[in-house]
N, C-alpha and C positions, 0 to 999 in steps of 0.2 A: 032592833036590829042584831043587837049582839047575841039574843036567845036564838034568830034563826040562825045564826054562821054556827054558832054552838051544835045545833041539832043537823048542820048539816055537814060540818067536821066529823061528827060522830059517825053519821052515816057514811061517810067515807073510809074512816077507818074501820066501819063493821064490813064493807064491801070487799077493800085491802086483804082483811084478816079472812075473810073466807074464800077470796080466790087464791091464798098462800096454801089453804089446806092445811096438810099435818106440819109445814114446816117451821112454823112455829114452835109447835111442843117437841119437834126433835132439835130445834135448837137449845132450847132450854134444857133438856137432859144430855146434851153436849155439856154446858155449863157448870152443871151441878150433880154429874152422877157419882162423883167421889165422894161428896160428901155424903151421899146417900147409904154408902156401905155403913152396915152396923157392925162389924167386927172388925177386929185388926189384922191384917191378911198375913201378919208375919206367925203371929200367934195358930192361924188356921191352916196357913200351910205347915209349918211344924206339927200338928195336929195329923194332919192327913199323912204328912211323911212317917211318924211313929206308928199311925193303922199299918202303913205300906210296909215298913219293915218287918212288922209283926208278922206280915203274912209270911214269911221266909224268903230264901232265894227263888229267884225267878230264871233259872237257865231256859235257854231256846228250846222248843222242843217237847216242853215237861208240860204236865198235868199242873204244876203250881203256876207256871205261865200264864196258863191258859185261865186260870182261876183269879190270877191277878189282871186282866185283860177281865174278864167280868164283872170283879170289884169295881177298876175306875170305874168302866161303863153305867154300874149302878150309882155310882157316889154321883154321879155327874145327873143321871134320872133323877135319882131323889131332890136334885136340885130344880127339876124342872126344864133338863136342858137334853133334847133329842141326841143319843148318839148310838154309835152303830161300830161292831166289832166286823173288820174289815180282813177276813181270811185270806193268806193266798201259800202259796210253795215258792221256794228259789234254791237255785243250789250252792251248795256248801260244799268245805271239804269233808265233810262226813255224809256225802249227799245229798239228795232232796230232803228238805227240811218244810213241815208247816210251819206259817207264821202269823200273828195277829196285829195288826194297829188297833188305834180304837181313836175313833174319828166323832168329834161334833161340829154344828155349824152354827153360830148367832147370826142369822139373817141381819140384814141391814135395815135402820127403820127411816120412815119417811123419805125412802126414796120416789121420784116420781115411775108412773107404772109404765115399764116396756126398757127404761133405760138401767142398765146392770149395774152396780154397785163395785167403788175398788173391793181389795179383799186383804185382810192381814190374817199372816197364820202363826200362829203360837204354837212350838212344838217341844216335847222333852220323851226321851227316850223310857220305856221301863223295864227293861230286861236287867238281869245283873251278871258279870261274869263269868262264866266256867271254869271249872278247875281251880277254884281256890275255897279251899276247906272256912266254912264258917262265914262266907262271906253273906252279908245283908243288905250293902249299897244303902248306904245313909244318906251318902250323899252323892253318888255316882248313879243315881237313878230315884232314889226316893225323894231328892230334893226339890229335883224339877218337877215329877208329878205333885207334889205335896203345893207345889208352887202354882201351878195351873189349875188345880182342883180348886185353890182358894181362891183363885182369880176369878174362875168360869162362871160363879153366879154373879158377882156384880158387873160384870160384862153383860151378862144375860138382862138384867135392867138397865142397863144403861142407856139404849137406844141410839146408840153408835151408827152412824151414815155408812159404814163400811161393813162387808161381812167378815165375821171373825170365824177362822177355822181353827177348832184344838185340836191336834196331833199328838197322841200318844204313839213312840214308835216299838215296835218290836226286834230284836236282832242288831241293836247299833251294834253290840260287845262284840269285838271277831272271836272266832274258834282257835285261830293262830294267830295271823296275822292282817292286817288289814289288804284286802285285794277285792279283786273283782269281783270275787264269788263268796265274798267273806268279811263281814261288817255290815254296817248300814242299811240291811238288806229291808226295813221297813219304810228310813225314808227314801231310798230310791224307787221302794213299790210308789211311794206316795206322791212322788217328785213325776214318774214317769207318767202315772194317770191324771196328771192336768193337762187337760188339752191345751192346743196354743193359744185359743183365746180366754183361757182362764188365767193361764201364765201371765200374760200381759197384763190383768188385770191385779196382780198380787205387788202390793207398793208394800209392802216390809215383809219379812220370815225373821222370827226373833225365835232361837232358840233356848231354853233353860236347861244346862247340862252342869252339874255340880255347884251349884248358889247357896247352899247352907253354910259350908266353911266357917267355922267360928272366928278365924283370922281374915275375914274376906276381903280378897281382892282379886275383883275381874278386869282382866285385861283383854282388849278390844285386839284381835290380830291384824297385823296391817290389810290383810284382803277383806276386811270387813267393808263393805259398802259405805263410804265415805260420807255421803249424806245421813243415811242412817246411823254412824258410827256419832258424827255431831249430834244428830237428836236425840243420843243416849246420853253425851256427855254433857249435853244443855240439860235434858231433863233431870240429871242425877244432881247439878249443880242448882237446880231451883227444888230439889225436894231433898237438898240439906244431906246428900251422901255423897258426894261427888269425890270422900277420899277414897272409897272402895271400888274405883274406876279408873282404869287408865288404858291409851294405848299400848302395846304391847313394843317391847325395841326390836331392833334386826328384824330378820325373815320369821320370827314366830307364826306356826300356824299349825292349826288343829283339823286331825282329821275326825268329823264331826256328822250330825246327821242334816246341818246344813249345808255342807259340801253338794250333793245332788240338785238343791231346788238352787243353790250359786249356777250350775249348769246348765241351767235353764234361762238363767238371764234375772233373774230375781233378786230384788237389794236382800242381802240377807247379815246377819249378826248372830253370832256364838255367842252368848252369855255364860262364860266358864272360869271358873278359879281352879286354874291346873296350876296352884302352888299349893298341896294340901296336906298340911301337917311340916313338924321342923324339918327343914332342908327341902328338897326339890318334891313333892309330892310322897313324902313318906307314909302317908295313908292308903295313895290312891291304889286300886287293886290290893287289898290285903283286908285282913280279919278287923283290923282296927279303923274301917271306915262304919263307922257305930253311931246311933242317936246323938252319945255326949259330945262328937266332934262336930257335931251341923248345930245352930243355934235359930231362935227365930226373929231374933235381931236382922240377923243378914240375910234371912229369909224375905224380911222386912224391906230391908233396904233396897234389893233386887226388886221387887213388887213396885214400891214408889216410883224406881224408875221407870220400869214396863210401863206402869197405869200413864204416868206422865206423857211417854210417849204417844201412848195410845191417844189421851186426850188432845196433845196438841194433834195429832193427824186428823182428829175427828173435827176441830175447830178448822180446819183447812181443807177439808174435805165440802165441794159444795153441793 
């Protein structure tokens, strides 16, 4: 009698597992994907940032920035991530100019056929400020690029239940001052390209800009989506890096690549340390923005928080 019951229960379990299809595998991936990462993300991010800096300046409209876009794409392709260069033109104070975003999509895993998944967008700009002699942008572009390139192969193997879009923006820096035709060219182009249906599926847009400062302090601006801000602070607490994150005081705000996505009603957060160097932003947009001013430890702290946010979102995604 007991043996017969055991056989019956095993048969029921096998039936339930088969009926659920790929769901158990996806859930398992959700639980353990961070443990399967075989590298230290901060060190990997710093290595990518160093290689990116070595390419030299990436001023808009130059051969150098076009080579930088190809380099980003090649790193993604080498990690088995399909990536494309999205070329477009836009008006600037210097006339019509050519720009190129680099875009990669990591498909959702374990989704029922016909049901479109949520979308998470991770972004960073890769251009460097024009008009500054010897400016290489170790923090102000290379740190965000390095962080996303380090995270990309981990996410590609994670089997996450949402679609992850990695966007590397051209033309974030203004030629003169930020205006409708000056700065944020790549992010405005990418945000406008989202259909209403796609925008409605985006559960988070997280921008990584200036995330490598050795003396790291990421201040979330007051306009940060409240739910996303709480997620980031909780994630930082869980990962033991909470001392590097805060909510900015007063009406502090940033004109950055998250703004066009926020205008589409998308929950956004800009991870940006805007106190770079002794005094307020002593190294920002100067030739002092060099590799010795950023660290693998700071990059790792930011990536730990971002990974945890994605982990928590994955657990909550049906």
